[in-house]
A tleap script that builds the chain and sets N, CA, C and O, in Angstrom:
source leaprc.protein.ff14SB
mol = sequence {
  NMET PHE PHE SER LEU LYS ASN LYS CYS ASN
  TYR PHE SER VAL ASN TRP ALA LEU MET ASN
  ASN CYS ASN TYR LYS CYS SER TYR CYS HIE
  PRO ASP LEU ASN SER GLY SER ILE LYS ALA
  PRO SER TYR GLU VAL VAL VAL GLN PHE VAL
  GLU ASN ILE SER SER HIE ALA LYS LYS LEU
  GLY LEU THR PRO TYR PHE GLU PHE GLY GLY
  GLY GLU VAL THR PHE LEU ARG TYR PHE SER
  LYS LEU ILE GLN LEU ILE HIE LYS ASN GLY
  GLY LEU VAL CYS ILE VAL SER ASN GLY SER
  LYS SER LEU LEU TRP TRP ARG GLU ASN ALA
  VAL MET PRO LEU VAL TYR CTRP
}
set mol.1.N position { 47.877 71.346 -150.773 }
set mol.1.CA position { 47.780 71.115 -149.350 }
set mol.1.C position { 48.931 71.859 -148.651 }
set mol.1.O position { 50.083 71.766 -149.074 }
set mol.2.N position { 48.613 72.587 -147.592 }
set mol.2.CA position { 49.619 73.346 -146.829 }
set mol.2.C position { 49.725 72.766 -145.437 }
set mol.2.O position { 48.751 72.308 -144.841 }
set mol.3.N position { 50.939 72.804 -144.952 }
set mol.3.CA position { 51.215 72.317 -143.606 }
set mol.3.C position { 51.766 73.465 -142.777 }
set mol.3.O position { 52.528 74.291 -143.280 }
set mol.4.N position { 51.396 73.517 -141.547 }
set mol.4.CA position { 51.905 74.486 -140.648 }
set mol.4.C position { 52.776 73.737 -139.620 }
set mol.4.O position { 52.280 72.886 -138.881 }
set mol.5.N position { 54.039 74.056 -139.586 }
set mol.5.CA position { 54.942 73.412 -138.635 }
set mol.5.C position { 54.947 74.194 -137.355 }
set mol.5.O position { 55.261 75.384 -137.345 }
set mol.6.N position { 54.603 73.538 -136.280 }
set mol.6.CA position { 54.635 74.139 -134.936 }
set mol.6.C position { 55.752 73.534 -134.157 }
set mol.6.O position { 56.041 72.342 -134.266 }
set mol.7.N position { 56.382 74.364 -133.366 }
set mol.7.CA position { 57.541 73.903 -132.636 }
set mol.7.C position { 57.386 74.438 -131.205 }
set mol.7.O position { 57.063 75.609 -131.002 }
set mol.8.N position { 57.614 73.590 -130.250 }
set mol.8.CA position { 57.544 74.016 -128.857 }
set mol.8.C position { 58.871 74.598 -128.374 }
set mol.8.O position { 58.988 75.034 -127.228 }
set mol.9.N position { 59.823 74.600 -129.221 }
set mol.9.CA position { 61.156 75.119 -128.878 }
set mol.9.C position { 61.133 76.662 -128.956 }
set mol.9.O position { 60.628 77.244 -129.916 }
set mol.10.N position { 61.677 77.279 -127.948 }
set mol.10.CA position { 61.686 78.751 -127.896 }
set mol.10.C position { 63.074 79.314 -128.231 }
set mol.10.O position { 63.452 80.387 -127.762 }
set mol.11.N position { 63.812 78.577 -129.040 }
set mol.11.CA position { 65.180 78.984 -129.364 }
set mol.11.C position { 65.319 79.293 -130.862 }
set mol.11.O position { 64.687 78.682 -131.723 }
set mol.12.N position { 66.193 80.289 -131.117 }
set mol.12.CA position { 66.641 80.563 -132.487 }
set mol.12.C position { 68.044 80.006 -132.532 }
set mol.12.O position { 68.978 80.597 -131.989 }
set mol.13.N position { 68.188 78.869 -133.182 }
set mol.13.CA position { 69.446 78.098 -133.131 }
set mol.13.C position { 70.380 78.438 -134.276 }
set mol.13.O position { 69.960 78.536 -135.429 }
set mol.14.N position { 71.645 78.617 -133.948 }
set mol.14.CA position { 72.704 78.846 -134.923 }
set mol.14.C position { 73.813 77.859 -134.654 }
set mol.14.O position { 74.372 77.839 -133.557 }
set mol.15.N position { 74.146 77.029 -135.645 }
set mol.15.CA position { 75.268 76.110 -135.554 }
set mol.15.C position { 76.381 76.746 -136.383 }
set mol.15.O position { 76.252 76.911 -137.596 }
set mol.16.N position { 77.474 77.099 -135.709 }
set mol.16.CA position { 78.501 77.935 -136.331 }
set mol.16.C position { 79.907 77.320 -136.209 }
set mol.16.O position { 80.455 77.225 -135.111 }
set mol.17.N position { 80.465 76.917 -137.317 }
set mol.17.CA position { 81.859 76.486 -137.355 }
set mol.17.C position { 82.716 77.722 -137.607 }
set mol.17.O position { 82.865 78.155 -138.750 }
set mol.18.N position { 83.270 78.279 -136.560 }
set mol.18.CA position { 84.050 79.522 -136.693 }
set mol.18.C position { 85.353 79.350 -137.463 }
set mol.18.O position { 85.798 80.269 -138.150 }
set mol.19.N position { 85.954 78.192 -137.351 }
set mol.19.CA position { 87.228 77.899 -138.026 }
set mol.19.C position { 87.473 76.411 -137.861 }
set mol.19.O position { 86.690 75.706 -137.224 }
set mol.20.N position { 88.559 75.947 -138.435 }
set mol.20.CA position { 88.838 74.486 -138.288 }
set mol.20.C position { 90.262 74.205 -137.825 }
set mol.20.O position { 90.845 73.188 -138.203 }
set mol.21.N position { 90.830 75.093 -137.012 }
set mol.21.CA position { 92.104 74.832 -136.364 }
set mol.21.C position { 91.876 73.982 -135.130 }
set mol.21.O position { 90.903 74.183 -134.404 }
set mol.22.N position { 92.750 73.053 -134.897 }
set mol.22.CA position { 92.612 72.187 -133.714 }
set mol.22.C position { 93.999 71.894 -133.179 }
set mol.22.O position { 94.953 71.787 -133.950 }
set mol.23.N position { 94.121 71.763 -131.868 }
set mol.23.CA position { 95.384 71.384 -131.262 }
set mol.23.C position { 95.669 69.898 -131.304 }
set mol.23.O position { 96.775 69.462 -130.982 }
set mol.24.N position { 94.660 69.106 -131.704 }
set mol.24.CA position { 94.867 67.675 -131.882 }
set mol.24.C position { 94.626 67.295 -133.349 }
set mol.24.O position { 93.980 68.026 -134.100 }
set mol.25.N position { 95.155 66.155 -133.725 }
set mol.25.CA position { 94.906 65.581 -135.047 }
set mol.25.C position { 94.461 64.153 -134.857 }
set mol.25.O position { 95.157 63.215 -135.247 }
set mol.26.N position { 93.303 63.991 -134.258 }
set mol.26.CA position { 92.815 62.657 -133.925 }
set mol.26.C position { 92.541 61.863 -135.195 }
set mol.26.O position { 92.027 62.422 -136.164 }
set mol.27.N position { 92.875 60.557 -135.216 }
set mol.27.CA position { 92.724 59.734 -136.401 }
set mol.27.C position { 91.273 59.576 -136.797 }
set mol.27.O position { 90.997 59.387 -137.982 }
set mol.28.N position { 90.344 59.641 -135.888 }
set mol.28.CA position { 88.934 59.471 -136.190 }
set mol.28.C position { 88.272 60.745 -136.626 }
set mol.28.O position { 87.110 60.710 -137.032 }
set mol.29.N position { 88.936 61.851 -136.567 }
set mol.29.CA position { 88.362 63.155 -136.932 }
set mol.29.C position { 88.760 63.503 -138.387 }
set mol.29.O position { 89.925 63.430 -138.780 }
set mol.30.N position { 87.725 63.883 -139.155 }
set mol.30.CA position { 87.973 64.250 -140.563 }
set mol.30.C position { 88.842 65.495 -140.673 }
set mol.30.O position { 88.684 66.417 -139.873 }
set mol.31.N position { 89.756 65.550 -141.639 }
set mol.31.CA position { 90.622 66.710 -141.804 }
set mol.31.C position { 89.866 68.026 -141.963 }
set mol.31.O position { 90.408 69.085 -141.646 }
set mol.32.N position { 88.633 67.980 -142.444 }
set mol.32.CA position { 87.858 69.201 -142.560 }
set mol.32.C position { 87.649 69.859 -141.217 }
set mol.32.O position { 87.320 71.043 -141.152 }
set mol.33.N position { 87.836 69.113 -140.145 }
set mol.33.CA position { 87.623 69.638 -138.793 }
set mol.33.C position { 88.906 70.097 -138.086 }
set mol.33.O position { 88.849 70.701 -137.015 }
set mol.34.N position { 90.073 69.802 -138.703 }
set mol.34.CA position { 91.312 70.164 -138.009 }
set mol.34.C position { 92.441 70.557 -138.936 }
set mol.34.O position { 93.588 70.613 -138.493 }
set mol.35.N position { 92.174 70.827 -140.186 }
set mol.35.CA position { 93.278 71.147 -141.148 }
set mol.35.C position { 93.749 72.567 -141.077 }
set mol.35.O position { 94.835 72.875 -141.569 }
set mol.36.N position { 92.967 73.457 -140.479 }
set mol.36.CA position { 93.388 74.859 -140.429 }
set mol.36.C position { 93.097 75.621 -141.729 }
set mol.36.O position { 93.573 76.741 -141.911 }
set mol.37.N position { 92.327 75.023 -142.615 }
set mol.37.CA position { 92.062 75.670 -143.925 }
set mol.37.C position { 90.990 76.809 -143.822 }
set mol.37.O position { 90.890 77.646 -144.719 }
set mol.38.N position { 90.224 76.822 -142.754 }
set mol.38.CA position { 89.203 77.873 -142.569 }
set mol.38.C position { 89.651 78.794 -141.457 }
set mol.38.O position { 89.774 78.370 -140.308 }
set mol.39.N position { 89.892 80.029 -141.782 }
set mol.39.CA position { 90.314 80.995 -140.777 }
set mol.39.C position { 89.123 81.646 -140.101 }
set mol.39.O position { 88.096 81.900 -140.730 }
set mol.40.N position { 89.269 81.908 -138.830 }
set mol.40.CA position { 88.175 82.516 -138.064 }
set mol.40.C position { 87.957 83.962 -138.534 }
set mol.40.O position { 88.911 84.654 -138.890 }
set mol.41.N position { 86.695 84.411 -138.531 }
set mol.41.CA position { 86.410 85.813 -138.840 }
set mol.41.C position { 86.918 86.704 -137.728 }
set mol.41.O position { 87.191 86.257 -136.614 }
set mol.42.N position { 87.039 87.986 -138.064 }
set mol.42.CA position { 87.515 88.939 -137.057 }
set mol.42.C position { 86.475 89.081 -135.966 }
set mol.42.O position { 85.296 88.798 -136.178 }
set mol.43.N position { 86.908 89.513 -134.818 }
set mol.43.CA position { 85.995 89.709 -133.703 }
set mol.43.C position { 84.891 90.704 -134.059 }
set mol.43.O position { 83.740 90.516 -133.664 }
set mol.44.N position { 85.227 91.747 -134.793 }
set mol.44.CA position { 84.246 92.726 -135.163 }
set mol.44.C position { 83.104 92.118 -136.030 }
set mol.44.O position { 81.936 92.464 -135.859 }
set mol.45.N position { 83.466 91.228 -136.938 }
set mol.45.CA position { 82.480 90.560 -137.784 }
set mol.45.C position { 81.605 89.637 -136.926 }
set mol.45.O position { 80.391 89.570 -137.114 }
set mol.46.N position { 82.222 88.945 -136.004 }
set mol.46.CA position { 81.484 88.032 -135.121 }
set mol.46.C position { 80.498 88.798 -134.233 }
set mol.46.O position { 79.348 88.393 -134.067 }
set mol.47.N position { 80.971 89.906 -133.670 }
set mol.47.CA position { 80.097 90.727 -132.845 }
set mol.47.C position { 78.871 91.225 -133.587 }
set mol.47.O position { 77.755 91.166 -133.072 }
set mol.48.N position { 79.086 91.717 -134.810 }
set mol.48.CA position { 77.988 92.196 -135.638 }
set mol.48.C position { 76.954 91.092 -135.915 }
set mol.48.O position { 75.743 91.299 -135.835 }
set mol.49.N position { 77.502 89.899 -136.247 }
set mol.49.CA position { 76.592 88.759 -136.500 }
set mol.49.C position { 75.808 88.417 -135.272 }
set mol.49.O position { 74.589 88.264 -135.341 }
set mol.50.N position { 76.478 88.291 -134.135 }
set mol.50.CA position { 75.786 87.936 -132.879 }
set mol.50.C position { 74.718 88.965 -132.518 }
set mol.50.O position { 73.615 88.606 -132.104 }
set mol.51.N position { 75.050 90.234 -132.676 }
set mol.51.CA position { 74.073 91.281 -132.372 }
set mol.51.C position { 72.881 91.217 -133.333 }
set mol.51.O position { 71.740 91.404 -132.910 }
set mol.52.N position { 73.131 90.958 -134.604 }
set mol.52.CA position { 72.055 90.820 -135.591 }
set mol.52.C position { 71.118 89.654 -135.231 }
set mol.52.O position { 69.895 89.795 -135.218 }
set mol.53.N position { 71.737 88.499 -134.941 }
set mol.53.CA position { 70.915 87.318 -134.581 }
set mol.53.C position { 70.158 87.560 -133.295 }
set mol.53.O position { 68.979 87.218 -133.196 }
set mol.54.N position { 70.818 88.148 -132.305 }
set mol.54.CA position { 70.149 88.403 -131.020 }
set mol.54.C position { 68.981 89.358 -131.209 }
set mol.54.O position { 67.921 89.153 -130.617 }
set mol.55.N position { 69.145 90.375 -132.004 }
set mol.55.CA position { 68.037 91.324 -132.261 }
set mol.55.C position { 66.893 90.643 -133.001 }
set mol.55.O position { 65.729 90.845 -132.656 }
set mol.56.N position { 67.205 89.851 -133.999 }
set mol.56.CA position { 66.166 89.157 -134.734 }
set mol.56.C position { 65.425 88.144 -133.878 }
set mol.56.O position { 64.201 88.034 -133.954 }
set mol.57.N position { 66.167 87.404 -133.065 }
set mol.57.CA position { 65.556 86.404 -132.154 }
set mol.57.C position { 64.630 87.115 -131.174 }
set mol.57.O position { 63.530 86.636 -130.901 }
set mol.58.N position { 65.069 88.255 -130.645 }
set mol.58.CA position { 64.202 89.001 -129.688 }
set mol.58.C position { 62.921 89.414 -130.340 }
set mol.58.O position { 61.868 89.301 -129.714 }
set mol.59.N position { 62.946 89.893 -131.577 }
set mol.59.CA position { 61.755 90.291 -132.304 }
set mol.59.C position { 60.791 89.124 -132.443 }
set mol.59.O position { 59.575 89.319 -132.432 }
set mol.60.N position { 61.320 87.915 -132.574 }
set mol.60.CA position { 60.505 86.732 -132.732 }
set mol.60.C position { 60.081 86.124 -131.397 }
set mol.60.O position { 59.325 85.154 -131.355 }
set mol.61.N position { 60.579 86.709 -130.309 }
set mol.61.CA position { 60.266 86.170 -129.005 }
set mol.61.C position { 61.027 84.880 -128.687 }
set mol.61.O position { 60.562 84.045 -127.910 }
set mol.62.N position { 62.209 84.734 -129.305 }
set mol.62.CA position { 62.991 83.512 -129.106 }
set mol.62.C position { 64.316 83.829 -128.425 }
set mol.62.O position { 64.788 84.965 -128.467 }
set mol.63.N position { 64.901 82.837 -127.810 }
set mol.63.CA position { 66.208 82.930 -127.168 }
set mol.63.C position { 67.277 82.518 -128.186 }
set mol.63.O position { 67.200 81.423 -128.743 }
set mol.64.N position { 68.263 83.370 -128.436 }
set mol.64.CA position { 69.357 82.962 -129.364 }
set mol.64.C position { 70.205 81.815 -128.729 }
set mol.64.O position { 70.635 81.905 -127.580 }
set mol.65.N position { 70.413 80.785 -129.491 }
set mol.65.CA position { 71.189 79.646 -129.024 }
set mol.65.C position { 72.290 79.370 -130.051 }
set mol.65.O position { 72.013 78.976 -131.184 }
set mol.66.N position { 73.522 79.581 -129.642 }
set mol.66.CA position { 74.660 79.379 -130.538 }
set mol.66.C position { 75.427 78.109 -130.144 }
set mol.66.O position { 75.861 77.927 -129.006 }
set mol.67.N position { 75.567 77.245 -131.154 }
set mol.67.CA position { 76.366 76.035 -130.985 }
set mol.67.C position { 77.651 76.246 -131.793 }
set mol.67.O position { 77.607 76.420 -133.011 }
set mol.68.N position { 78.802 76.229 -131.094 }
set mol.68.CA position { 80.070 76.476 -131.756 }
set mol.68.C position { 80.860 75.170 -131.951 }
set mol.68.O position { 81.026 74.386 -131.017 }
set mol.69.N position { 81.321 74.965 -133.135 }
set mol.69.CA position { 82.143 73.825 -133.442 }
set mol.69.C position { 83.197 74.258 -134.447 }
set mol.69.O position { 83.547 75.434 -134.547 }
set mol.70.N position { 83.676 73.306 -135.164 }
set mol.70.CA position { 84.738 73.559 -136.164 }
set mol.70.C position { 85.957 72.817 -135.727 }
set mol.70.O position { 85.944 71.597 -135.562 }
set mol.71.N position { 86.976 73.538 -135.547 }
set mol.71.CA position { 88.178 73.014 -134.902 }
set mol.71.C position { 87.942 73.109 -133.398 }
set mol.71.O position { 86.864 72.775 -132.907 }
set mol.72.N position { 88.934 73.556 -132.693 }
set mol.72.CA position { 88.786 73.755 -131.246 }
set mol.72.C position { 88.585 75.243 -130.962 }
set mol.72.O position { 89.542 76.002 -130.807 }
set mol.73.N position { 87.314 75.632 -130.899 }
set mol.73.CA position { 86.933 77.048 -130.805 }
set mol.73.C position { 87.422 77.711 -129.492 }
set mol.73.O position { 87.585 78.930 -129.431 }
set mol.74.N position { 87.641 76.923 -128.489 }
set mol.74.CA position { 88.073 77.513 -127.208 }
set mol.74.C position { 89.459 78.146 -127.335 }
set mol.74.O position { 89.872 78.904 -126.458 }
set mol.75.N position { 90.181 77.841 -128.419 }
set mol.75.CA position { 91.507 78.429 -128.587 }
set mol.75.C position { 91.489 79.758 -129.352 }
set mol.75.O position { 92.536 80.371 -129.558 }
set mol.76.N position { 90.315 80.193 -129.765 }
set mol.76.CA position { 90.217 81.548 -130.323 }
set mol.76.C position { 90.506 82.552 -129.280 }
set mol.76.O position { 89.958 82.455 -128.182 }
set mol.77.N position { 91.339 83.521 -129.548 }
set mol.77.CA position { 91.720 84.538 -128.553 }
set mol.77.C position { 90.481 85.256 -128.016 }
set mol.77.O position { 90.451 85.600 -126.835 }
set mol.78.N position { 89.481 85.488 -128.825 }
set mol.78.CA position { 88.309 86.253 -128.394 }
set mol.78.C position { 87.145 85.424 -127.944 }
set mol.78.O position { 86.069 85.964 -127.685 }
set mol.79.N position { 87.324 84.108 -127.839 }
set mol.79.CA position { 86.167 83.254 -127.577 }
set mol.79.C position { 85.521 83.544 -126.223 }
set mol.79.O position { 84.295 83.532 -126.117 }
set mol.80.N position { 86.324 83.805 -125.182 }
set mol.80.CA position { 85.721 84.145 -123.888 }
set mol.80.C position { 84.860 85.378 -123.986 }
set mol.80.O position { 83.743 85.407 -123.469 }
set mol.81.N position { 85.384 86.421 -124.661 }
set mol.81.CA position { 84.613 87.653 -124.834 }
set mol.81.C position { 83.368 87.386 -125.657 }
set mol.81.O position { 82.330 87.998 -125.405 }
set mol.82.N position { 83.437 86.488 -126.639 }
set mol.82.CA position { 82.298 86.174 -127.467 }
set mol.82.C position { 81.153 85.511 -126.648 }
set mol.82.O position { 79.990 85.889 -126.787 }
set mol.83.N position { 81.489 84.556 -125.828 }
set mol.83.CA position { 80.422 83.900 -125.057 }
set mol.83.C position { 79.875 84.831 -123.997 }
set mol.83.O position { 78.706 84.709 -123.631 }
set mol.84.N position { 80.666 85.751 -123.494 }
set mol.84.CA position { 80.153 86.758 -122.590 }
set mol.84.C position { 79.195 87.703 -123.283 }
set mol.84.O position { 78.166 88.077 -122.719 }
set mol.85.N position { 79.527 88.090 -124.499 }
set mol.85.CA position { 78.640 88.938 -125.317 }
set mol.85.C position { 77.290 88.250 -125.571 }
set mol.85.O position { 76.238 88.875 -125.434 }
set mol.86.N position { 77.324 86.971 -125.938 }
set mol.86.CA position { 76.102 86.227 -126.170 }
set mol.86.C position { 75.252 86.188 -124.911 }
set mol.86.O position { 74.040 86.402 -124.956 }
set mol.87.N position { 75.910 85.908 -123.772 }
set mol.87.CA position { 75.185 85.876 -122.496 }
set mol.87.C position { 74.584 87.258 -122.176 }
set mol.87.O position { 73.442 87.355 -121.725 }
set mol.88.N position { 75.327 88.271 -122.403 }
set mol.88.CA position { 74.835 89.685 -122.131 }
set mol.88.C position { 73.602 89.967 -122.999 }
set mol.88.O position { 72.710 90.702 -122.577 }
set mol.89.N position { 73.544 89.387 -124.212 }
set mol.89.CA position { 72.392 89.563 -125.081 }
set mol.89.C position { 71.265 88.551 -124.862 }
set mol.89.O position { 70.354 88.424 -125.680 }
set mol.90.N position { 71.351 87.829 -123.726 }
set mol.90.CA position { 70.280 86.902 -123.399 }
set mol.90.C position { 70.359 85.553 -124.095 }
set mol.90.O position { 69.397 84.785 -124.069 }
set mol.91.N position { 71.491 85.257 -124.714 }
set mol.91.CA position { 71.641 84.005 -125.474 }
set mol.91.C position { 72.283 82.888 -124.658 }
set mol.91.O position { 72.790 83.085 -123.553 }
set mol.92.N position { 72.233 81.738 -125.250 }
set mol.92.CA position { 72.848 80.508 -124.715 }
set mol.92.C position { 73.927 80.017 -125.640 }
set mol.92.O position { 73.895 80.286 -126.841 }
set mol.93.N position { 74.899 79.287 -125.082 }
set mol.93.CA position { 76.052 78.807 -125.836 }
set mol.93.C position { 76.235 77.320 -125.601 }
set mol.93.O position { 76.148 76.845 -124.469 }
set mol.94.N position { 76.492 76.582 -126.684 }
set mol.94.CA position { 76.889 75.203 -126.612 }
set mol.94.C position { 78.222 75.102 -127.352 }
set mol.94.O position { 78.376 75.635 -128.451 }
set mol.95.N position { 79.189 74.407 -126.730 }
set mol.95.CA position { 80.512 74.295 -127.314 }
set mol.95.C position { 80.833 72.860 -127.604 }
set mol.95.O position { 80.765 72.025 -126.701 }
set mol.96.N position { 81.188 72.530 -128.853 }
set mol.96.CA position { 81.696 71.226 -129.213 }
set mol.96.C position { 83.204 71.342 -129.098 }
set mol.96.O position { 83.844 72.060 -129.866 }
set mol.97.N position { 83.762 70.633 -128.137 }
set mol.97.CA position { 85.147 70.817 -127.777 }
set mol.97.C position { 85.822 69.469 -127.486 }
set mol.97.O position { 85.155 68.485 -127.166 }
set mol.98.N position { 87.141 69.446 -127.603 }
set mol.98.CA position { 87.888 68.278 -127.174 }
set mol.98.C position { 88.257 68.384 -125.701 }
set mol.98.O position { 88.916 67.503 -125.149 }
set mol.99.N position { 87.827 69.465 -125.078 }
set mol.99.CA position { 88.026 69.604 -123.616 }
set mol.99.C position { 89.461 69.837 -123.161 }
set mol.99.O position { 89.790 69.613 -121.996 }
set mol.100.N position { 90.306 70.282 -124.068 }
set mol.100.CA position { 91.724 70.395 -123.689 }
set mol.100.C position { 92.055 71.633 -122.883 }
set mol.100.O position { 93.149 71.721 -122.327 }
set mol.101.N position { 91.157 72.580 -122.803 }
set mol.101.CA position { 91.397 73.757 -121.963 }
set mol.101.C position { 91.388 73.329 -120.461 }
set mol.101.O position { 90.807 72.302 -120.110 }
set mol.102.N position { 92.008 74.095 -119.634 }
set mol.102.CA position { 92.094 73.738 -118.227 }
set mol.102.C position { 90.696 73.816 -117.522 }
set mol.102.O position { 89.784 74.501 -117.987 }
set mol.103.N position { 90.585 73.128 -116.453 }
set mol.103.CA position { 89.390 73.183 -115.666 }
set mol.103.C position { 89.108 74.637 -115.214 }
set mol.103.O position { 87.950 75.047 -115.135 }
set mol.104.N position { 90.133 75.383 -114.930 }
set mol.104.CA position { 89.972 76.781 -114.516 }
set mol.104.C position { 89.343 77.578 -115.658 }
set mol.104.O position { 88.457 78.397 -115.414 }
set mol.105.N position { 89.793 77.351 -116.928 }
set mol.105.CA position { 89.199 78.077 -118.053 }
set mol.105.C position { 87.695 77.769 -118.129 }
set mol.105.O position { 86.892 78.681 -118.327 }
set mol.106.N position { 87.313 76.521 -117.976 }
set mol.106.CA position { 85.877 76.131 -118.070 }
set mol.106.C position { 85.122 76.761 -116.933 }
set mol.106.O position { 84.004 77.231 -117.145 }
set mol.107.N position { 85.673 76.797 -115.730 }
set mol.107.CA position { 84.971 77.439 -114.618 }
set mol.107.C position { 84.812 78.931 -114.876 }
set mol.107.O position { 83.739 79.485 -114.637 }
set mol.108.N position { 85.851 79.584 -115.355 }
set mol.108.CA position { 85.778 81.030 -115.593 }
set mol.108.C position { 84.837 81.367 -116.737 }
set mol.108.O position { 84.319 82.483 -116.774 }
set mol.109.N position { 84.601 80.487 -117.641 }
set mol.109.CA position { 83.786 80.782 -118.784 }
set mol.109.C position { 82.397 80.157 -118.755 }
set mol.109.O position { 81.670 80.203 -119.748 }
set mol.110.N position { 82.039 79.589 -117.645 }
set mol.110.CA position { 80.692 79.069 -117.469 }
set mol.110.C position { 79.831 80.224 -116.972 }
set mol.110.O position { 79.462 80.279 -115.799 }
set mol.111.N position { 79.511 81.157 -117.892 }
set mol.111.CA position { 78.805 82.378 -117.504 }
set mol.111.C position { 77.293 82.220 -117.446 }
set mol.111.O position { 76.585 83.146 -117.052 }
set mol.112.N position { 76.791 81.042 -117.839 }
set mol.112.CA position { 75.368 80.823 -117.837 }
set mol.112.C position { 75.046 79.422 -117.379 }
set mol.112.O position { 75.918 78.554 -117.414 }
set mol.113.N position { 73.846 79.178 -116.959 }
set mol.113.CA position { 73.509 77.808 -116.543 }
set mol.113.C position { 73.536 76.853 -117.705 }
set mol.113.O position { 73.304 77.239 -118.851 }
set mol.114.N position { 73.824 75.590 -117.402 }
set mol.114.CA position { 73.832 74.577 -118.412 }
set mol.114.C position { 72.437 74.287 -118.917 }
set mol.114.O position { 71.470 74.341 -118.158 }
set mol.115.N position { 72.332 73.984 -120.183 }
set mol.115.CA position { 71.052 73.600 -120.786 }
set mol.115.C position { 71.133 72.155 -121.233 }
set mol.115.O position { 72.027 71.800 -122.000 }
set mol.116.N position { 70.245 71.337 -120.785 }
set mol.116.CA position { 70.287 69.914 -121.203 }
set mol.116.C position { 69.046 69.695 -122.078 }
set mol.116.O position { 67.956 70.178 -121.771 }
set mol.117.N position { 69.237 68.977 -123.141 }
set mol.117.CA position { 68.164 68.700 -124.094 }
set mol.117.C position { 67.468 67.419 -123.711 }
set mol.117.O position { 66.528 67.001 -124.387 }
savepdb mol mol.pdb
quit
């Protein structure tokens, strides 16, 4: 017996823990999320991956949707450039964050409309 899974979702979703450095050490957060043991990939590697995913999603007629977590990804030096690249490629971004960046940072980096599930 074969089943065909149909989905009304038009997204190609990627959940990506870029690293696990965090500026907080909350007691309720597992050390795997803030120990600093996973180093972020270089910007060049990240760009290549985003472009590959974006190209593949486009061929499938889907919107690339990147959810970033790990440690505090907003502290990556290239994170602003990364979300701009994703937006330029027609993608969407979700950020799992402790919100410690300034309100100005969030305003400057809200390059796309919010998506609510």
